[in-house]
C-alpha positions as CSV (number, residue, x, y, z in Angstrom):
1,M,-9.5,-3.6,19.6
2,Y,-8.5,-1.5,16.8
3,R,-8.4,1.7,19.0
4,A,-5.9,-0.1,21.2
5,L,-3.9,-1.3,18.0
6,L,-3.6,2.2,16.7
7,F,-3.0,4.2,19.9
8,D,-1.7,1.5,22.5
9,P,-0.1,-1.3,20.5
10,E,1.4,-2.7,23.5
11,H,-2.0,-3.2,25.2
12,F,-3.3,-4.8,21.9
13,Y,-0.5,-7.3,21.5
14,D,-0.9,-8.3,25.2
15,E,-4.8,-8.7,25.2
16,Y,-6.1,-9.1,21.8
17,L,-3.7,-11.1,19.6
18,G,-4.8,-14.6,19.0
19,S,-2.3,-17.6,19.1
20,R,-3.8,-19.7,16.3
21,G,-2.8,-19.7,12.6
22,L,-2.8,-16.7,10.2
23,R,-6.2,-16.5,9.0
24,S,-7.2,-13.5,10.8
25,E,-4.1,-11.6,9.8
26,I,-4.3,-12.8,6.0
27,L,-7.8,-11.6,5.9
28,M,-7.0,-8.3,7.5
29,V,-4.0,-7.6,5.1
30,A,-6.2,-8.5,2.2
31,F,-8.8,-6.1,3.4
32,V,-6.1,-3.3,3.5
33,G,-5.3,-4.1,-0.1
34,V,-8.9,-4.4,-1.2
35,V,-9.6,-0.9,0.0
36,G,-7.0,0.5,-2.4
37,L,-8.0,-1.9,-5.3
38,V,-11.7,-0.8,-5.2
39,G,-10.8,2.8,-6.3
40,N,-8.4,1.5,-9.0
41,Y,-11.0,-0.9,-10.3
42,F,-13.6,2.0,-10.7
43,A,-11.0,4.3,-12.3
44,R,-10.0,1.7,-14.7
45,Q,-13.7,1.2,-15.7
46,E,-14.4,4.9,-16.0
47,V,-11.1,5.7,-18.0
48,Q,-11.3,2.6,-20.4
49,S,-14.9,3.5,-21.3
50,V,-13.9,7.2,-22.3
51,F,-11.0,5.8,-24.5
52,V,-13.3,3.3,-26.1
53,E,-15.9,6.0,-26.8
54,A,-12.9,8.0,-28.4
55,A,-12.3,5.0,-30.7
56,I,-8.9,4.2,-29.2
57,P,-8.1,0.6,-29.6
58,I,-7.3,-1.4,-26.4
59,N,-5.7,-4.8,-27.1
60,S,-5.2,-7.6,-24.7
61,D,-1.6,-6.6,-23.7
62,T,-2.9,-3.1,-22.9
63,N,-5.8,-4.6,-20.8
64,F,-3.4,-6.9,-19.0
65,E,-1.2,-3.9,-18.0
66,L,-4.2,-2.0,-16.7
67,I,-5.4,-5.1,-14.7
68,R,-1.8,-5.2,-13.2
69,L,-2.1,-1.4,-12.2
70,V,-5.5,-2.1,-10.6
71,I,-4.4,-5.1,-8.5
72,A,-1.2,-3.4,-7.4
73,P,-2.5,-2.5,-4.0
74,I,-3.5,-6.0,-2.9
75,V,-0.3,-7.6,-4.3
76,G,1.9,-4.7,-2.9
77,I,0.4,-4.9,0.6
78,F,1.3,-8.7,0.9
79,I,4.8,-8.1,-0.3
80,L,5.0,-5.2,2.2
81,W,3.9,-7.5,5.0
82,I,6.4,-10.1,4.2
83,G,9.2,-7.6,3.5
84,L,8.6,-5.8,6.9
85,T,8.7,-9.1,8.7
86,I,11.9,-10.0,7.0
87,A,13.5,-6.6,7.7
88,L,12.4,-6.6,11.4
89,Y,13.7,-10.0,11.9
90,A,17.0,-9.3,10.2
91,V,17.6,-6.0,11.9
92,S,16.6,-7.3,15.3
93,W,19.5,-9.7,15.1
94,L,21.7,-6.8,16.2
95,Y,20.1,-7.1,19.6
96,S,18.7,-10.6,19.9
97,T,18.7,-14.0,18.3
98,I,15.6,-15.4,20.2
99,G,12.1,-15.5,18.9
100,Q,10.4,-17.2,15.8
101,F,9.9,-15.9,12.5
102,Y,6.4,-17.2,12.4
103,E,5.4,-15.3,15.5
104,L,6.9,-12.1,14.1
105,M,5.0,-12.5,10.9
106,K,1.8,-12.9,12.8
107,R,2.3,-9.8,14.7
108,S,3.8,-7.6,12.0
109,A,0.6,-8.2,9.9
110,W,-1.3,-5.7,12.4
111,A,1.2,-3.1,11.7
112,V,0.1,-2.5,8.2
113,V,-3.4,-1.5,9.5
114,P,-2.8,2.4,9.4
115,L,-2.2,1.9,5.6
116,V,-6.0,1.3,5.2
117,V,-6.4,5.1,5.6
118,A,-3.9,5.8,3.0
119,N,-5.4,3.4,0.5
120,L,-8.9,4.7,1.3
121,L,-7.7,8.3,0.5
122,H,-6.0,7.2,-2.8
123,S,-9.2,5.2,-3.7
124,I,-11.5,8.2,-3.2
125,A,-9.1,10.5,-5.1
126,I,-8.4,8.3,-8.1
127,G,-12.1,7.4,-8.3
128,Y,-13.2,10.9,-8.4
129,A,-10.4,11.9,-10.9
130,A,-11.6,9.2,-13.2
131,T,-15.2,10.6,-13.2
132,Q,-13.7,13.8,-14.5
133,V,-12.0,12.4,-17.6
134,T,-13.9,13.2,-20.7
135,E,-13.6,12.2,-24.4
136,D,-12.4,15.8,-25.1
137,Q,-9.3,15.3,-23.3
138,V,-8.3,12.2,-25.3
139,D,-6.2,13.2,-28.4
140,P,-5.6,9.9,-30.6
141,Q,-2.4,11.4,-31.9
142,N,-0.9,11.7,-28.3
143,V,-1.8,8.1,-27.3
144,P,1.3,5.9,-27.5
145,Q,1.4,2.8,-29.7
146,P,3.1,0.3,-27.5
147,P,0.6,-1.6,-25.2
148,I,2.3,-1.0,-21.8
149,D,2.9,2.7,-22.7
150,R,-0.8,3.1,-23.8
151,A,-1.9,1.6,-20.6
152,H,0.1,3.9,-18.5
153,H,-1.1,6.9,-20.6
154,M,-4.7,6.0,-20.0
155,W,-4.0,5.4,-16.3
156,D,-2.3,8.7,-15.9
157,T,-5.4,10.6,-17.2
158,A,-6.7,10.0,-13.6
159,A,-3.7,8.9,-11.5
160,G,-1.8,11.9,-12.7
161,E,-4.1,14.5,-11.1
162,I,-2.3,16.6,-8.4
163,Y,-4.7,15.5,-5.6
164,V,-4.2,11.9,-6.5
165,T,-0.5,12.1,-6.3
166,A,-0.9,14.2,-3.1
167,T,-2.5,11.2,-1.3
168,I,0.8,9.3,-2.0
169,L,2.8,11.9,-0.1
170,V,0.2,11.8,2.8
171,G,0.8,8.0,2.8
172,A,4.1,8.5,4.3
173,V,2.5,9.6,7.6
174,F,0.7,6.3,7.8
175,V,3.9,4.4,7.0
176,I,5.6,5.9,10.1
177,W,2.4,5.0,12.1
178,A,2.7,1.5,10.9
179,G,6.5,1.5,11.9
180,Y,5.3,2.7,15.5
181,I,3.1,-0.5,15.8
182,A,5.7,-2.8,14.2
183,A,8.1,-1.8,17.0
184,Y,5.9,-3.3,19.6
185,A,5.3,-6.3,17.3
186,V,9.1,-7.1,17.2
187,R,9.8,-6.1,20.9
188,D,8.0,-9.0,22.5
189,V,9.0,-11.7,19.9
190,R,12.8,-10.6,20.2
191,D,12.5,-9.7,24.0
192,L,13.8,-6.2,23.2
193,E,13.7,-3.0,25.2
194,T,11.2,-0.5,23.8
195,S,13.8,1.8,22.7
196,E,15.7,-0.9,20.9
197,A,12.5,-2.2,19.2
198,L,11.8,1.5,18.0
199,R,15.2,1.6,16.5
200,V,14.7,-1.7,14.7
201,A,11.3,-0.7,13.3
202,A,12.6,2.7,12.3
203,V,14.8,1.1,9.6
204,P,12.2,-0.5,7.4
205,A,9.6,2.1,8.1
206,G,12.1,4.9,7.4
207,L,13.3,3.4,4.2
208,Y,9.6,2.7,2.9
209,A,8.5,6.2,3.9
210,I,11.3,7.6,1.7
211,W,10.3,5.4,-1.1
212,V,6.7,6.5,-0.8
213,L,7.9,10.2,-0.8
214,Y,10.0,9.5,-3.8
215,Q,7.1,8.1,-5.7
216,G,4.9,11.0,-4.8
217,V,7.5,13.6,-5.7
218,S,8.2,11.9,-9.0
219,A,4.6,11.8,-9.8
220,F,4.5,15.6,-9.4
221,L,7.5,16.1,-11.7
């Protein structure tokens, strides 16, 4: 089924997509997010223990911001799913007005599956980077005082490694892959030609890929 989704989405949507509810889609999207969350959680535990050993105080506000950074993948993937559906529905109005938003939402959920690879690569990279952070690298004089700045300073000791930021850039490839699958999701719902559906999906996929590349390049600078 997943081979068909990734390499023959037309066959996947014709043969494997169920017709009842969104439970499978919600669980699948959540799984994609959890894959990214696991690495972040491990990194946070490793980095925080180093800063505690270095006698750097971590208050509740700092801890809250660290938690926000940890859960970003699972929150972000649901926002991405909803945003992708809205974008596909809106852009496809240029070609057709038929089709239900609910049906498109059900189908577009499967388009995010390639991002599980991007999240896995990032989880592995940031998890490894966190294990390399040592107390010798922590200079109390360089740790910011504001809680949010302190949290980001701690996070960047692992997330700032070049091979971690490189996984963000690589993620753009999987965004384009997701866009390819999304084209077949919107095609049948809106009764579009394949060429029209590809143009529709290219808008949100292209914009998001550009944003991912911007985030990756910014992390390098």
